[in-house]
All heavy atoms as TSV, in Angstrom:
chain	resi	resn	atom	element	x	y	z
A	1	MET	N	N	-31.853	-40.688	15.298
A	1	MET	CA	C	-32.704	-41.914	15.607
A	1	MET	C	C	-31.999	-43.151	15.324
A	1	MET	O	O	-31.551	-43.336	14.243
A	1	MET	CB	C	-34.015	-41.798	14.783
A	1	MET	CG	C	-35.042	-42.836	15.221
A	1	MET	SD	S	-36.497	-42.280	14.629
A	1	MET	CE	C	-37.228	-43.817	14.175
A	2	GLU	N	N	-31.990	-44.145	16.242
A	2	GLU	CA	C	-31.297	-45.414	16.069
A	2	GLU	C	C	-32.188	-46.152	15.184
A	2	GLU	O	O	-33.261	-46.148	15.096
A	2	GLU	CB	C	-31.174	-46.138	17.418
A	2	GLU	CG	C	-30.119	-45.525	18.380
A	2	GLU	CD	C	-29.717	-46.267	19.491
A	2	GLU	OE1	O	-30.450	-47.174	19.883
A	2	GLU	OE2	O	-28.682	-46.117	20.062
A	3	GLN	N	N	-31.297	-47.117	14.450
A	3	GLN	CA	C	-31.960	-48.047	13.517
A	3	GLN	C	C	-31.561	-49.405	14.013
A	3	GLN	O	O	-30.610	-49.563	14.807
A	3	GLN	CB	C	-31.466	-47.847	12.090
A	3	GLN	CG	C	-31.827	-46.501	11.476
A	3	GLN	CD	C	-31.124	-46.314	10.035
A	3	GLN	OE1	O	-31.269	-47.296	9.170
A	3	GLN	NE2	N	-30.591	-45.265	9.798
A	4	GLU	N	N	-32.197	-50.447	13.535
A	4	GLU	CA	C	-31.799	-51.845	13.745
A	4	GLU	C	C	-31.192	-52.470	12.648
A	4	GLU	O	O	-31.548	-52.273	11.431
A	4	GLU	CB	C	-33.217	-52.620	14.197
A	4	GLU	CG	C	-32.819	-53.963	14.741
A	4	GLU	CD	C	-34.132	-54.595	15.231
A	4	GLU	OE1	O	-34.443	-54.428	16.294
A	4	GLU	OE2	O	-34.786	-55.293	14.357
A	5	PHE	N	N	-30.042	-53.166	13.015
A	5	PHE	CA	C	-29.263	-53.811	11.878
A	5	PHE	C	C	-29.056	-55.255	12.329
A	5	PHE	O	O	-28.864	-55.654	13.406
A	5	PHE	CB	C	-27.844	-53.195	11.829
A	5	PHE	CG	C	-27.891	-51.798	11.473
A	5	PHE	CD1	C	-27.885	-50.632	12.269
A	5	PHE	CD2	C	-28.019	-51.303	10.017
A	5	PHE	CE1	C	-28.086	-49.377	11.894
A	5	PHE	CE2	C	-28.043	-49.990	9.613
A	5	PHE	CZ	C	-28.110	-49.061	10.641
A	6	ASP	N	N	-28.903	-56.150	11.227
A	6	ASP	CA	C	-28.670	-57.516	11.440
A	6	ASP	C	C	-27.140	-57.663	11.227
A	6	ASP	O	O	-26.662	-57.422	10.113
A	6	ASP	CB	C	-29.248	-58.406	10.420
A	6	ASP	CG	C	-30.873	-58.465	10.674
A	6	ASP	OD1	O	-31.242	-58.386	11.752
A	6	ASP	OD2	O	-31.479	-58.496	9.567
A	7	VAL	N	N	-26.337	-58.036	12.251
A	7	VAL	CA	C	-24.903	-58.383	12.192
A	7	VAL	C	C	-24.750	-59.728	12.510
A	7	VAL	O	O	-25.204	-60.361	13.638
A	7	VAL	CB	C	-24.225	-57.450	13.227
A	7	VAL	CG1	C	-22.692	-57.772	13.238
A	7	VAL	CG2	C	-24.408	-56.005	12.984
A	8	GLU	N	N	-24.088	-60.473	11.563
A	8	GLU	CA	C	-23.637	-61.928	11.776
A	8	GLU	C	C	-22.300	-61.909	12.585
A	8	GLU	O	O	-21.389	-61.227	12.300
A	8	GLU	CB	C	-23.500	-62.587	10.395
A	8	GLU	CG	C	-23.161	-63.922	10.566
A	8	GLU	CD	C	-22.900	-64.690	9.313
A	8	GLU	OE1	O	-22.562	-64.017	8.275
A	8	GLU	OE2	O	-23.040	-65.868	9.160
A	9	ILE	N	N	-22.311	-62.822	13.611
A	9	ILE	CA	C	-21.182	-62.978	14.347
A	9	ILE	C	C	-20.822	-64.519	14.106
A	9	ILE	O	O	-21.628	-65.416	14.443
A	9	ILE	CB	C	-21.382	-62.815	15.871
A	9	ILE	CG1	C	-21.862	-61.438	16.105
A	9	ILE	CG2	C	-20.238	-63.023	16.795
A	9	ILE	CD1	C	-22.497	-61.120	17.460
A	10	LYS	N	N	-19.496	-64.676	13.578
A	10	LYS	CA	C	-19.060	-66.022	13.135
A	10	LYS	C	C	-17.856	-66.408	13.912
A	10	LYS	O	O	-16.809	-65.661	13.757
A	10	LYS	CB	C	-18.920	-66.200	11.752
A	10	LYS	CG	C	-18.547	-67.517	11.290
A	10	LYS	CD	C	-18.496	-67.771	9.711
A	10	LYS	CE	C	-18.202	-66.694	8.796
A	10	LYS	NZ	N	-18.001	-67.165	7.452
A	11	GLU	N	N	-18.006	-67.435	14.668
A	11	GLU	CA	C	-16.751	-67.894	15.338
A	11	GLU	C	C	-16.040	-69.098	14.502
A	11	GLU	O	O	-16.799	-69.874	13.966
A	11	GLU	CB	C	-17.040	-68.565	16.775
A	11	GLU	CG	C	-17.503	-67.435	17.688
A	11	GLU	CD	C	-17.860	-67.989	19.082
A	11	GLU	OE1	O	-18.145	-69.198	19.177
A	11	GLU	OE2	O	-17.769	-67.219	20.012
A	12	VAL	N	N	-14.784	-69.229	14.597
A	12	VAL	CA	C	-13.952	-70.185	13.852
A	12	VAL	C	C	-13.389	-71.067	14.926
A	12	VAL	O	O	-12.564	-70.559	15.755
A	12	VAL	CB	C	-13.026	-69.698	12.890
A	12	VAL	CG1	C	-12.276	-70.871	12.332
A	12	VAL	CG2	C	-13.587	-68.915	11.887
A	13	LEU	N	N	-13.827	-72.368	14.894
A	13	LEU	CA	C	-13.171	-73.335	15.843
A	13	LEU	C	C	-12.463	-74.332	14.973
A	13	LEU	O	O	-12.999	-74.739	13.909
A	13	LEU	CB	C	-14.314	-74.129	16.633
A	13	LEU	CG	C	-15.325	-73.276	17.434
A	13	LEU	CD1	C	-16.328	-74.171	18.194
A	13	LEU	CD2	C	-14.467	-72.460	18.514
A	14	SER	N	N	-11.266	-74.782	15.425
A	14	SER	CA	C	-10.468	-75.785	14.696
A	14	SER	C	C	-9.630	-76.529	15.669
A	14	SER	O	O	-9.132	-76.042	16.602
A	14	SER	CB	C	-9.575	-74.868	13.799
A	14	SER	OG	O	-8.788	-75.727	13.084
A	15	ARG	N	N	-9.480	-77.843	15.209
A	15	ARG	CA	C	-8.530	-78.728	15.949
A	15	ARG	C	C	-8.089	-79.706	14.980
A	15	ARG	O	O	-8.726	-80.212	14.023
A	15	ARG	CB	C	-9.417	-79.471	17.009
A	15	ARG	CG	C	-8.614	-80.496	17.733
A	15	ARG	CD	C	-9.460	-81.431	18.715
A	15	ARG	NE	N	-10.292	-80.546	19.600
A	15	ARG	CZ	C	-11.189	-81.163	20.446
A	15	ARG	NH1	N	-11.526	-82.436	20.296
A	15	ARG	NH2	N	-12.005	-80.391	21.091
A	16	VAL	N	N	-6.782	-80.081	15.329
A	16	VAL	CA	C	-6.164	-81.371	14.406
A	16	VAL	C	C	-6.398	-82.463	15.182
A	16	VAL	O	O	-5.987	-82.562	16.496
A	16	VAL	CB	C	-4.689	-81.035	14.159
A	16	VAL	CG1	C	-4.078	-82.180	13.478
A	16	VAL	CG2	C	-4.524	-79.700	13.354
A	17	GLN	N	N	-6.921	-83.487	14.701
A	17	GLN	CA	C	-7.320	-84.848	15.381
A	17	GLN	C	C	-6.521	-85.823	14.712
A	17	GLN	O	O	-6.635	-86.112	13.485
A	17	GLN	CB	C	-8.863	-85.133	15.247
A	17	GLN	CG	C	-9.123	-86.289	16.109
A	17	GLN	CD	C	-9.183	-86.111	17.587
A	17	GLN	OE1	O	-9.690	-85.031	18.096
A	17	GLN	NE2	N	-8.878	-87.166	18.237
A	18	LYS	N	N	-5.734	-86.760	15.499
A	18	LYS	CA	C	-5.046	-87.949	14.933
A	18	LYS	C	C	-6.071	-89.005	14.711
A	18	LYS	O	O	-6.799	-89.260	15.642
A	18	LYS	CB	C	-3.883	-88.376	15.722
A	18	LYS	CG	C	-2.726	-87.265	15.762
A	18	LYS	CD	C	-1.466	-87.966	16.276
A	18	LYS	CE	C	-0.324	-87.041	16.371
A	18	LYS	NZ	N	0.082	-86.613	15.121
A	19	VAL	N	N	-6.095	-89.577	13.466
A	19	VAL	CA	C	-7.072	-90.652	13.246
A	19	VAL	C	C	-6.322	-91.869	12.524
A	19	VAL	O	O	-5.540	-91.566	11.470
A	19	VAL	CB	C	-8.125	-90.177	12.251
A	19	VAL	CG1	C	-9.207	-91.297	11.945
A	19	VAL	CG2	C	-8.888	-89.000	12.952
A	20	LYS	N	N	-6.368	-93.012	13.093
A	20	LYS	CA	C	-5.733	-94.124	12.396
A	20	LYS	C	C	-6.702	-94.644	11.456
A	20	LYS	O	O	-7.817	-94.971	11.623
A	20	LYS	CB	C	-5.483	-95.186	13.415
A	20	LYS	CG	C	-4.300	-94.754	14.494
A	20	LYS	CD	C	-4.004	-95.996	15.275
A	20	LYS	CE	C	-2.859	-95.512	16.279
A	20	LYS	NZ	N	-2.491	-96.636	17.190
A	21	ALA	N	N	-6.126	-94.882	10.120
A	21	ALA	CA	C	-7.076	-95.336	8.979
A	21	ALA	C	C	-6.030	-95.880	7.898
A	21	ALA	O	O	-4.956	-95.728	7.886
A	21	ALA	CB	C	-7.815	-94.277	8.512
A	22	GLU	N	N	-6.663	-96.584	6.918
A	22	GLU	CA	C	-5.979	-97.199	5.948
A	22	GLU	C	C	-5.632	-96.179	4.770
A	22	GLU	O	O	-4.676	-96.347	4.045
A	22	GLU	CB	C	-7.057	-98.228	5.139
A	22	GLU	CG	C	-7.397	-99.423	6.085
A	22	GLU	CD	C	-6.306	-100.498	6.089
A	22	GLU	OE1	O	-5.712	-100.673	5.175
A	22	GLU	OE2	O	-6.197	-101.160	7.197
A	23	SER	N	N	-6.394	-95.142	4.746
A	23	SER	CA	C	-6.211	-94.095	3.723
A	23	SER	C	C	-6.653	-92.587	4.213
A	23	SER	O	O	-7.354	-92.626	5.255
A	23	SER	CB	C	-6.942	-94.371	2.420
A	23	SER	OG	O	-8.354	-94.215	2.625
A	24	LEU	N	N	-6.324	-91.589	3.538
A	24	LEU	CA	C	-6.708	-90.235	3.957
A	24	LEU	C	C	-8.272	-90.176	3.779
A	24	LEU	O	O	-8.856	-89.684	4.765
A	24	LEU	CB	C	-5.987	-89.208	2.980
A	24	LEU	CG	C	-6.437	-87.739	3.265
A	24	LEU	CD1	C	-6.291	-87.334	4.720
A	24	LEU	CD2	C	-5.701	-86.903	2.389
A	25	ASP	N	N	-8.816	-90.656	2.704
A	25	ASP	CA	C	-10.205	-90.667	2.592
A	25	ASP	C	C	-11.000	-91.431	3.790
A	25	ASP	O	O	-11.915	-90.895	4.328
A	25	ASP	CB	C	-10.702	-91.308	1.287
A	25	ASP	CG	C	-10.481	-90.400	0.158
A	25	ASP	OD1	O	-10.384	-89.152	0.344
A	25	ASP	OD2	O	-10.493	-90.779	-0.983
A	26	ASP	N	N	-10.375	-92.411	4.168
A	26	ASP	CA	C	-10.972	-93.356	5.362
A	26	ASP	C	C	-10.819	-92.458	6.686
A	26	ASP	O	O	-11.690	-92.448	7.396
A	26	ASP	CB	C	-10.198	-94.633	5.436
A	26	ASP	CG	C	-10.819	-95.603	6.428
A	26	ASP	OD1	O	-12.046	-95.491	6.706
A	26	ASP	OD2	O	-10.103	-96.417	7.084
A	27	ALA	N	N	-9.702	-91.902	6.773
A	27	ALA	CA	C	-9.565	-91.021	8.005
A	27	ALA	C	C	-10.464	-89.832	8.056
A	27	ALA	O	O	-10.917	-89.583	9.096
A	27	ALA	CB	C	-8.008	-90.516	8.025
A	28	ILE	N	N	-10.681	-89.205	6.958
A	28	ILE	CA	C	-11.666	-88.034	6.977
A	28	ILE	C	C	-13.034	-88.588	7.240
A	28	ILE	O	O	-13.718	-88.027	8.046
A	28	ILE	CB	C	-11.534	-87.311	5.545
A	28	ILE	CG1	C	-10.345	-86.509	5.342
A	28	ILE	CG2	C	-12.782	-86.495	5.479
A	28	ILE	CD1	C	-10.088	-86.067	4.073
A	29	ASN	N	N	-13.426	-89.682	6.666
A	29	ASN	CA	C	-14.695	-90.373	6.949
A	29	ASN	C	C	-14.922	-90.656	8.400
A	29	ASN	O	O	-15.837	-90.478	9.006
A	29	ASN	CB	C	-14.978	-91.471	6.135
A	29	ASN	CG	C	-15.279	-91.128	4.615
A	29	ASN	OD1	O	-15.875	-90.028	4.307
A	29	ASN	ND2	N	-14.988	-92.006	3.726
A	30	LYS	N	N	-13.772	-91.276	9.002
A	30	LYS	CA	C	-13.815	-91.689	10.458
A	30	LYS	C	C	-13.943	-90.372	11.323
A	30	LYS	O	O	-14.735	-90.361	12.207
A	30	LYS	CB	C	-12.495	-92.429	10.799
A	30	LYS	CG	C	-12.586	-93.859	10.338
A	30	LYS	CD	C	-11.285	-94.571	10.830
A	30	LYS	CE	C	-11.368	-96.014	10.370
A	30	LYS	NZ	N	-10.292	-96.737	11.042
A	31	ALA	N	N	-13.194	-89.287	10.988
A	31	ALA	CA	C	-13.261	-88.004	11.727
A	31	ALA	C	C	-14.668	-87.488	11.689
A	31	ALA	O	O	-15.173	-87.097	12.570
A	31	ALA	CB	C	-12.186	-87.022	11.184
A	32	MET	N	N	-15.230	-87.616	10.383
A	32	MET	CA	C	-16.643	-87.055	10.248
A	32	MET	C	C	-17.545	-87.818	11.155
A	32	MET	O	O	-18.457	-87.299	11.897
A	32	MET	CB	C	-17.050	-87.095	8.823
A	32	MET	CG	C	-16.354	-86.017	7.966
A	32	MET	SD	S	-16.809	-86.177	6.228
A	32	MET	CE	C	-18.468	-85.748	6.220
A	33	ASP	N	N	-17.393	-89.177	11.175
A	33	ASP	CA	C	-18.340	-90.032	12.010
A	33	ASP	C	C	-18.258	-89.745	13.429
A	33	ASP	O	O	-19.144	-89.615	14.154
A	33	ASP	CB	C	-18.126	-91.481	11.672
A	33	ASP	CG	C	-18.450	-91.914	10.305
A	33	ASP	OD1	O	-19.268	-91.188	9.636
A	33	ASP	OD2	O	-17.953	-93.029	9.883
A	34	MET	N	N	-17.001	-89.566	13.930
A	34	MET	CA	C	-16.701	-89.278	15.295
A	34	MET	C	C	-17.317	-87.914	15.655
A	34	MET	O	O	-17.956	-87.644	16.742
A	34	MET	CB	C	-15.111	-89.304	15.545
A	34	MET	CG	C	-14.573	-90.662	15.396
A	34	MET	SD	S	-12.745	-90.627	15.434
A	34	MET	CE	C	-12.344	-89.817	16.912
A	35	TYR	N	N	-17.185	-86.850	14.823
A	35	TYR	CA	C	-17.715	-85.599	15.027
A	35	TYR	C	C	-19.218	-85.613	15.123
A	35	TYR	O	O	-19.747	-85.065	16.019
A	35	TYR	CB	C	-17.231	-84.701	13.920
A	35	TYR	CG	C	-17.821	-83.271	14.062
A	35	TYR	CD1	C	-17.272	-82.335	14.927
A	35	TYR	CD2	C	-18.957	-82.796	13.359
A	35	TYR	CE1	C	-17.791	-81.033	15.162
A	35	TYR	CE2	C	-19.433	-81.601	13.541
A	35	TYR	CZ	C	-18.956	-80.700	14.352
A	35	TYR	OH	O	-19.481	-79.385	14.501
A	36	TYR	N	N	-19.796	-86.309	14.194
A	36	TYR	CA	C	-21.320	-86.292	14.211
A	36	TYR	C	C	-21.890	-87.166	15.240
A	36	TYR	O	O	-22.978	-86.928	15.612
A	36	TYR	CB	C	-21.851	-86.571	12.807
A	36	TYR	CG	C	-21.656	-85.451	11.777
A	36	TYR	CD1	C	-20.813	-85.538	10.632
A	36	TYR	CD2	C	-22.217	-84.223	12.049
A	36	TYR	CE1	C	-20.663	-84.486	9.897
A	36	TYR	CE2	C	-22.057	-83.103	11.279
A	36	TYR	CZ	C	-21.204	-83.319	10.088
A	36	TYR	OH	O	-21.051	-82.257	9.233
A	37	ALA	N	N	-21.066	-88.113	15.722
A	37	ALA	CA	C	-21.589	-88.918	16.885
A	37	ALA	C	C	-21.204	-88.233	18.216
A	37	ALA	O	O	-21.358	-88.847	19.304
A	37	ALA	CB	C	-20.851	-90.377	16.839
A	38	GLU	N	N	-20.634	-87.103	18.101
A	38	GLU	CA	C	-20.243	-86.185	19.293
A	38	GLU	C	C	-19.166	-86.812	20.091
A	38	GLU	O	O	-19.050	-86.555	21.320
A	38	GLU	CB	C	-21.429	-85.864	20.115
A	38	GLU	CG	C	-22.483	-85.109	19.361
A	38	GLU	CD	C	-23.790	-84.565	20.251
A	38	GLU	OE1	O	-23.805	-84.992	21.378
A	38	GLU	OE2	O	-24.603	-84.167	19.638
A	39	GLN	N	N	-18.316	-87.625	19.439
A	39	GLN	CA	C	-17.024	-88.148	20.171
A	39	GLN	C	C	-15.958	-87.163	20.061
A	39	GLN	O	O	-15.107	-87.238	20.908
A	39	GLN	CB	C	-16.641	-89.487	19.419
A	39	GLN	CG	C	-17.726	-90.569	19.587
A	39	GLN	CD	C	-17.382	-91.789	18.737
A	39	GLN	OE1	O	-16.463	-91.723	17.833
A	39	GLN	NE2	N	-18.124	-92.947	19.134
A	40	ILE	N	N	-16.067	-86.151	19.124
A	40	ILE	CA	C	-15.149	-84.961	19.028
A	40	ILE	C	C	-16.094	-83.716	19.152
A	40	ILE	O	O	-16.981	-83.618	18.296
A	40	ILE	CB	C	-14.417	-84.965	17.604
A	40	ILE	CG1	C	-13.642	-86.231	17.431
A	40	ILE	CG2	C	-13.711	-83.664	17.615
A	40	ILE	CD1	C	-13.029	-86.219	16.039
A	41	VAL	N	N	-15.833	-83.047	20.167
A	41	VAL	CA	C	-16.676	-81.818	20.505
A	41	VAL	C	C	-15.622	-80.622	20.539
A	41	VAL	O	O	-14.789	-80.650	21.464
A	41	VAL	CB	C	-17.528	-82.059	21.637
A	41	VAL	CG1	C	-18.299	-80.694	21.867
A	41	VAL	CG2	C	-18.489	-83.186	21.590
A	42	LEU	N	N	-15.907	-79.710	19.629
A	42	LEU	CA	C	-14.916	-78.557	19.746
A	42	LEU	C	C	-15.433	-77.559	20.691
A	42	LEU	O	O	-16.625	-77.443	20.925
A	42	LEU	CB	C	-14.770	-77.914	18.347
A	42	LEU	CG	C	-14.348	-78.727	17.205
A	42	LEU	CD1	C	-14.261	-77.923	15.856
A	42	LEU	CD2	C	-13.072	-79.244	17.461
A	43	GLY	N	N	-14.551	-76.874	21.501
A	43	GLY	CA	C	-14.897	-76.119	22.634
A	43	GLY	C	C	-14.118	-74.761	22.443
A	43	GLY	O	O	-13.310	-74.453	21.428
A	44	ALA	N	N	-14.232	-73.982	23.586
A	44	ALA	CA	C	-13.575	-72.703	23.727
A	44	ALA	C	C	-12.080	-72.651	23.470
A	44	ALA	O	O	-11.492	-71.879	22.880
A	44	ALA	CB	C	-13.864	-72.088	25.083
A	45	GLU	N	N	-11.516	-73.918	23.877
A	45	GLU	CA	C	-10.093	-73.980	23.705
A	45	GLU	C	C	-9.666	-74.177	22.235
A	45	GLU	O	O	-8.391	-73.954	21.883
A	45	GLU	CB	C	-9.420	-75.127	24.603
A	45	GLU	CG	C	-9.944	-76.596	24.001
A	45	GLU	CD	C	-11.348	-76.890	24.567
A	45	GLU	OE1	O	-11.954	-76.099	25.266
A	45	GLU	OE2	O	-11.688	-78.033	24.361
A	46	ASP	N	N	-10.597	-74.454	21.398
A	46	ASP	CA	C	-10.286	-74.598	19.876
A	46	ASP	C	C	-10.691	-73.376	19.178
A	46	ASP	O	O	-10.526	-73.415	17.840
A	46	ASP	CB	C	-11.150	-75.782	19.353
A	46	ASP	CG	C	-10.920	-77.100	20.094
A	46	ASP	OD1	O	-9.727	-77.495	20.144
A	46	ASP	OD2	O	-11.870	-77.667	20.815
A	47	MET	N	N	-10.926	-72.337	19.783
A	47	MET	CA	C	-11.283	-71.076	19.010
A	47	MET	C	C	-10.102	-70.436	18.404
A	47	MET	O	O	-9.057	-70.380	18.959
A	47	MET	CB	C	-11.888	-70.017	20.005
A	47	MET	CG	C	-12.405	-68.800	19.272
A	47	MET	SD	S	-13.756	-68.061	20.174
A	47	MET	CE	C	-14.030	-66.622	19.152
A	48	LYS	N	N	-10.210	-70.121	17.128
A	48	LYS	CA	C	-9.152	-69.618	16.203
A	48	LYS	C	C	-9.398	-68.141	15.900
A	48	LYS	O	O	-8.510	-67.445	15.444
A	48	LYS	CB	C	-8.933	-70.411	14.995
A	48	LYS	CG	C	-8.583	-71.868	15.287
A	48	LYS	CD	C	-7.317	-71.994	15.967
A	48	LYS	CE	C	-6.972	-73.483	16.145
A	48	LYS	NZ	N	-6.549	-73.789	17.580
A	49	GLY	N	N	-10.704	-67.715	15.961
A	49	GLY	CA	C	-10.965	-66.332	15.664
A	49	GLY	C	C	-12.520	-66.098	15.533
A	49	GLY	O	O	-13.273	-66.905	15.775
A	50	VAL	N	N	-12.832	-64.712	15.345
A	50	VAL	CA	C	-14.242	-64.354	15.257
A	50	VAL	C	C	-14.214	-63.250	14.313
A	50	VAL	O	O	-13.358	-62.474	14.049
A	50	VAL	CB	C	-14.685	-63.812	16.627
A	50	VAL	CG1	C	-13.997	-62.679	17.206
A	50	VAL	CG2	C	-16.224	-63.583	16.578
A	51	ASP	N	N	-15.433	-63.227	13.554
A	51	ASP	CA	C	-15.659	-62.263	12.463
A	51	ASP	C	C	-17.127	-61.655	12.573
A	51	ASP	O	O	-17.954	-62.346	12.944
A	51	ASP	CB	C	-15.506	-62.897	11.119
A	51	ASP	CG	C	-15.446	-61.940	9.940
A	51	ASP	OD1	O	-14.900	-60.758	10.166
A	51	ASP	OD2	O	-15.935	-62.277	8.910
A	52	PHE	N	N	-17.153	-60.402	12.361
A	52	PHE	CA	C	-18.424	-59.634	12.500
A	52	PHE	C	C	-18.712	-59.038	11.117
A	52	PHE	O	O	-17.805	-58.381	10.555
A	52	PHE	CB	C	-18.426	-58.476	13.474
A	52	PHE	CG	C	-18.169	-58.980	14.953
A	52	PHE	CD1	C	-16.721	-59.195	15.257
A	52	PHE	CD2	C	-19.026	-59.163	15.716
A	52	PHE	CE1	C	-16.509	-59.592	16.592
A	52	PHE	CE2	C	-18.880	-59.728	17.059
A	52	PHE	CZ	C	-17.531	-59.799	17.525
A	53	GLY	N	N	-19.898	-59.218	10.666
A	53	GLY	CA	C	-20.331	-58.526	9.267
A	53	GLY	C	C	-21.805	-58.402	9.087
A	53	GLY	O	O	-22.669	-58.969	9.830
A	54	PRO	N	N	-22.069	-57.409	8.392
A	54	PRO	CA	C	-23.516	-57.095	8.161
A	54	PRO	C	C	-24.320	-58.184	7.207
A	54	PRO	O	O	-23.634	-58.942	6.465
A	54	PRO	CB	C	-23.453	-55.796	7.340
A	54	PRO	CG	C	-22.160	-55.950	6.475
A	54	PRO	CD	C	-21.262	-56.644	7.416
A	55	ILE	N	N	-25.518	-58.247	7.492
A	55	ILE	CA	C	-26.508	-59.104	6.721
A	55	ILE	C	C	-27.386	-58.136	6.026
A	55	ILE	O	O	-28.079	-57.425	6.704
A	55	ILE	CB	C	-27.105	-60.105	7.630
A	55	ILE	CG1	C	-26.284	-61.029	8.336
A	55	ILE	CG2	C	-28.138	-60.902	6.765
A	55	ILE	CD1	C	-25.426	-62.047	7.430
A	56	SER	N	N	-27.466	-58.271	4.753
A	56	SER	CA	C	-28.415	-57.464	3.975
A	56	SER	C	C	-29.788	-58.091	4.011
A	56	SER	O	O	-29.926	-59.407	4.155
A	56	SER	CB	C	-27.963	-57.244	2.476
A	56	SER	OG	O	-26.748	-56.641	2.414
A	57	GLU	N	N	-30.877	-57.462	3.810
A	57	GLU	CA	C	-32.262	-57.945	3.814
A	57	GLU	C	C	-32.309	-58.975	2.692
A	57	GLU	O	O	-31.915	-58.688	1.611
A	57	GLU	CB	C	-33.177	-56.849	3.604
A	57	GLU	CG	C	-34.635	-57.363	3.818
A	57	GLU	CD	C	-35.636	-56.180	3.815
A	57	GLU	OE1	O	-35.209	-55.166	4.502
A	57	GLU	OE2	O	-36.685	-56.326	3.367
A	58	GLY	N	N	-32.792	-60.154	2.917
A	58	GLY	CA	C	-32.943	-61.165	2.032
A	58	GLY	C	C	-31.709	-62.021	1.788
A	58	GLY	O	O	-31.749	-63.063	1.002
A	59	GLN	N	N	-30.562	-61.622	2.426
A	59	GLN	CA	C	-29.374	-62.466	2.307
A	59	GLN	C	C	-29.246	-63.445	3.405
A	59	GLN	O	O	-29.258	-62.959	4.551
A	59	GLN	CB	C	-28.205	-61.422	2.282
A	59	GLN	CG	C	-26.799	-62.101	2.368
A	59	GLN	CD	C	-25.635	-61.053	2.683
A	59	GLN	OE1	O	-25.895	-59.878	2.816
A	59	GLN	NE2	N	-24.540	-61.620	2.664
A	60	PRO	N	N	-28.982	-64.695	3.086
A	60	PRO	CA	C	-28.882	-65.617	4.222
A	60	PRO	C	C	-27.553	-65.441	4.911
A	60	PRO	O	O	-26.486	-64.876	4.370
A	60	PRO	CB	C	-28.838	-66.945	3.532
A	60	PRO	CG	C	-28.494	-66.617	2.171
A	60	PRO	CD	C	-28.943	-65.174	1.832
A	61	PRO	N	N	-27.412	-65.747	6.192
A	61	PRO	CA	C	-26.054	-65.629	6.818
A	61	PRO	C	C	-25.063	-66.516	6.135
A	61	PRO	O	O	-25.559	-67.564	5.462
A	61	PRO	CB	C	-26.406	-66.260	8.231
A	61	PRO	CG	C	-27.854	-66.073	8.456
A	61	PRO	CD	C	-28.442	-66.231	7.071
A	62	SER	N	N	-23.762	-66.268	6.183
A	62	SER	CA	C	-22.840	-66.998	5.555
A	62	SER	C	C	-22.821	-68.487	5.747
A	62	SER	O	O	-22.437	-69.258	5.049
A	62	SER	CB	C	-21.344	-66.371	5.655
A	62	SER	OG	O	-21.027	-66.439	6.993
A	63	SER	N	N	-23.156	-68.819	7.168
A	63	SER	CA	C	-23.197	-70.117	7.509
A	63	SER	C	C	-24.079	-70.952	6.740
A	63	SER	O	O	-23.940	-72.171	6.342
A	63	SER	CB	C	-23.544	-70.312	8.972
A	63	SER	OG	O	-24.755	-69.819	9.230
A	64	LEU	N	N	-25.217	-70.308	6.336
A	64	LEU	CA	C	-26.280	-71.007	5.489
A	64	LEU	C	C	-25.713	-71.219	3.927
A	64	LEU	O	O	-25.953	-72.186	3.338
A	64	LEU	CB	C	-27.578	-70.433	5.369
A	64	LEU	CG	C	-28.300	-70.518	6.697
A	64	LEU	CD1	C	-29.721	-69.751	6.704
A	64	LEU	CD2	C	-28.548	-71.869	7.233
A	65	LYS	N	N	-24.995	-70.136	3.544
A	65	LYS	CA	C	-24.476	-70.158	2.143
A	65	LYS	C	C	-23.332	-71.178	2.039
A	65	LYS	O	O	-23.315	-72.031	1.052
A	65	LYS	CB	C	-23.849	-68.697	1.708
A	65	LYS	CG	C	-24.902	-67.714	1.563
A	65	LYS	CD	C	-24.226	-66.435	1.095
A	65	LYS	CE	C	-23.661	-65.685	2.189
A	65	LYS	NZ	N	-23.107	-64.451	1.814
A	66	GLU	N	N	-22.575	-71.442	3.011
A	66	GLU	CA	C	-21.515	-72.375	3.066
A	66	GLU	C	C	-21.983	-73.811	3.075
A	66	GLU	O	O	-21.326	-74.718	2.564
A	66	GLU	CB	C	-20.501	-72.143	4.209
A	66	GLU	CG	C	-19.717	-70.845	4.094
A	66	GLU	CD	C	-19.088	-70.506	5.428
A	66	GLU	OE1	O	-19.221	-71.214	6.430
A	66	GLU	OE2	O	-18.500	-69.415	5.505
A	67	ASN	N	N	-23.161	-74.056	3.616
A	67	ASN	CA	C	-23.753	-75.406	3.757
A	67	ASN	C	C	-24.868	-75.582	2.680
A	67	ASN	O	O	-25.715	-76.410	2.857
A	67	ASN	CB	C	-24.296	-75.644	5.148
A	67	ASN	CG	C	-23.319	-75.609	6.173
A	67	ASN	OD1	O	-22.258	-76.302	5.782
A	67	ASN	ND2	N	-23.500	-75.122	7.293
A	68	GLY	N	N	-24.833	-74.799	1.682
A	68	GLY	CA	C	-25.825	-74.968	0.574
A	68	GLY	C	C	-27.299	-74.515	1.103
A	68	GLY	O	O	-28.239	-75.226	0.587
A	69	GLY	N	N	-27.389	-73.599	2.000
A	69	GLY	CA	C	-28.622	-73.248	2.523
A	69	GLY	C	C	-29.190	-74.008	3.630
A	69	GLY	O	O	-30.321	-73.850	4.003
A	70	LYS	N	N	-28.495	-74.969	4.059
A	70	LYS	CA	C	-29.008	-75.899	5.079
A	70	LYS	C	C	-28.208	-75.578	6.443
A	70	LYS	O	O	-27.021	-75.652	6.466
A	70	LYS	CB	C	-28.849	-77.435	4.740
A	70	LYS	CG	C	-29.557	-77.692	3.453
A	70	LYS	CD	C	-29.324	-79.068	2.970
A	70	LYS	CE	C	-29.878	-79.470	1.781
A	70	LYS	NZ	N	-29.371	-80.566	1.042
A	71	ALA	N	N	-28.977	-75.457	7.518
A	71	ALA	CA	C	-28.256	-75.346	8.871
A	71	ALA	C	C	-27.905	-76.728	9.313
A	71	ALA	O	O	-28.744	-77.643	9.158
A	71	ALA	CB	C	-29.258	-74.687	9.785
A	72	ARG	N	N	-26.887	-76.885	10.093
A	72	ARG	CA	C	-26.596	-78.192	10.632
A	72	ARG	C	C	-26.804	-78.223	12.197
A	72	ARG	O	O	-26.587	-77.265	12.771
A	72	ARG	CB	C	-25.136	-78.553	10.257
A	72	ARG	CG	C	-24.871	-78.862	8.870
A	72	ARG	CD	C	-23.522	-79.560	8.790
A	72	ARG	NE	N	-23.282	-79.716	7.419
A	72	ARG	CZ	C	-22.737	-80.789	6.881
A	72	ARG	NH1	N	-22.223	-81.681	7.650
A	72	ARG	NH2	N	-22.577	-80.864	5.581
């Protein structure tokens, strides 16, 4: 008899973006601002990998664990 399982599918997207700034911290902040303003949008061409893993009952998906329990 078949059972039902929760399987998390996690894709990894990554891109190197050149940012002009006074310092590394400033560049990171500018990149974050651009990303959240949707001026940088990662797509299929930025895909670096995919991972499949089980989710136990009561266990949050790893994406929530990595963000302190908050979905973005």
